[in-house]
Every structure is written in structure tokens, then in C-alpha cells.
C-alpha angles and dihedrals in degrees: 000000000000097000117098095248117117107251089219087067092053092050089048091052091046089053094046093243099128122099118250090260095048091045090053091050090049090051089053089054090046092058089064105033118074091180091062090046093051091046091052092046088054093050093046090050093050091050091049094049091052093048094049096042095094091218096176139084128218115233113253121251091247094057091047090054092048090054093047094047089047093051102038105035106103104163108039115183089236126033107231126204111277088228094054089048094053089047091056094049100040097078091050095044090048091052092050092048092050093048093048089051093050094045090052101038107031114054092198089067095056117112118255090249088064090049091050093050091053092046093049091050093053094045093051091043089054090049095050091046090055091057092064114106112288093002103096099084141011091199123028113210139121090204109106090202092055090047095046092050090051094048091049089068096044107043131037098228133069123231137169117270114198135170111218097185089130089059094047099268112101119197112238103177143276147260141187115252138175124240125173091348094307133109111244137180120238127202119197122212130178128206114181102310095336122103121209125200115202111192117198130183140160117264136178092211120109124260113286132186120242123287124182142199146169134233132172091349094309127113124218133183126192133193140157128223133166095350092311126108119206130193123183121193137179141136089246124116113290089241090060093048090051091050091055090045089055094052092047092048092049091049092050092050092049089048093051092050 
């Protein structure tokens, strides 16, 4: 980094270790420093690559059977030498121990389900946090042009902004938020009494079709298109969330073309 900011502060922000006030001050700096934004994007890309790398191997069925037999067999027909028994179990035990250490110590070795659980927890927490008084938007407007101009000065990536009031999802405004140490844009929609947060950030990952999940009674759906990742979350019915996702996906494709 060639800017004057202490790199330790950048890493603390990326790891979510800053206080609310310090994080807000750093976000103010990010709005004016392209070098720090690039560094955060690179760090985020590296973390994402490690988490999605699937650097693990499932134990084969034959190994599982050997371990079970070794543990649960109490009355073997022949009494083998204790030394031979330990020799037979030692490789399997060593493999299990190494796998456990790697799973606990190195995040890149965790299964994708674990990553999805962490991702879902942070997405839902950000959604719930936004519902606190005065937190839902930084700019209140249903005009896509106004919101787009505001976001252009806050984040270093462009994305489509659409109002779907005619389809039952009225644009309410937007804000800047932080997810997994990265600065993200958030569009807010309302359908009847339900609030929908749509988080958007730049990614270097390839396009991916939508996949959904649920946590604490909230639904989320995530997809990637044209170097952008989107994640919509709400406590609305899954069918409503999928309708909004379809509208957003269609608008991003039209914009790209």
C-alpha cells in the first residue's frame, strides 16, 4: 500500500475487529482511497478462493468400516498381538487426527457447508441490524437515478438499480454496509409489510445460478452475474424472495447487454 494509512488498520477492518466508530471512520477513508479498496478486494478474493477450494477429502467407505471394526469389535475370534492391532489402527487414527486439526485450524479446509453457515449467519445479522431504528437506509429515495449517483461516490463498482413497484416490490432507498470485511451496497425494497435487503458486491468469481437457504426464520438467496454477487434476504415467504430475485437477475442481464 502506498497510501498513508497503517496497513494494520486495513487488516483489522477486513477481519471485523474495529469498533463501530473506527469502522465508520475507515469507511469514510475507503470512499476516497482506491488503493485501499483494491487491497480489500484482493484480500476478499483470496479468502473466497480458499473457502471454495474444497481442500479436503472424504474418508473412503472401506476406511470407515476398518475404524468401526477396530473400535467396536469386542470378541474377536483370534486375539491378535496388541502391537499388530495398534499398527493397523495407527494410519487411520493419524489421518483422522490430521483432518481434525486442518478443519479446526485452517479455514480453507472447512467444508462448504460450514462456509455457507457462516455466510448465512452474517447476512441475516446484517439484515436484522438494518431493521433497528434509523439504520435501514443512508439515502431515502425510490428514484434509481438518485440512488445510482449516490452509490457511485460510495463504492468502486457499478450495479443496476431498479424500482419494481409495478411488480409489488417498491424501492425504498439504499445504504453502504460491511459483510465479511468488505464494503457492500445494499438496496432496500418493501412488499406490503415485508422488508427486503439486497446486498451487492464486486467479485472475481465466475457467474453462478441462485442457491437459497434459511436461518432463524429468514430466507436468503445468493447468485453471481457479470462480476457482481447478489444476496437478497427477508423473513418473507420463499416464493416472494424468489420473485424479487428473478426481477433483479433479469434487470442485471438487460443492463449487461
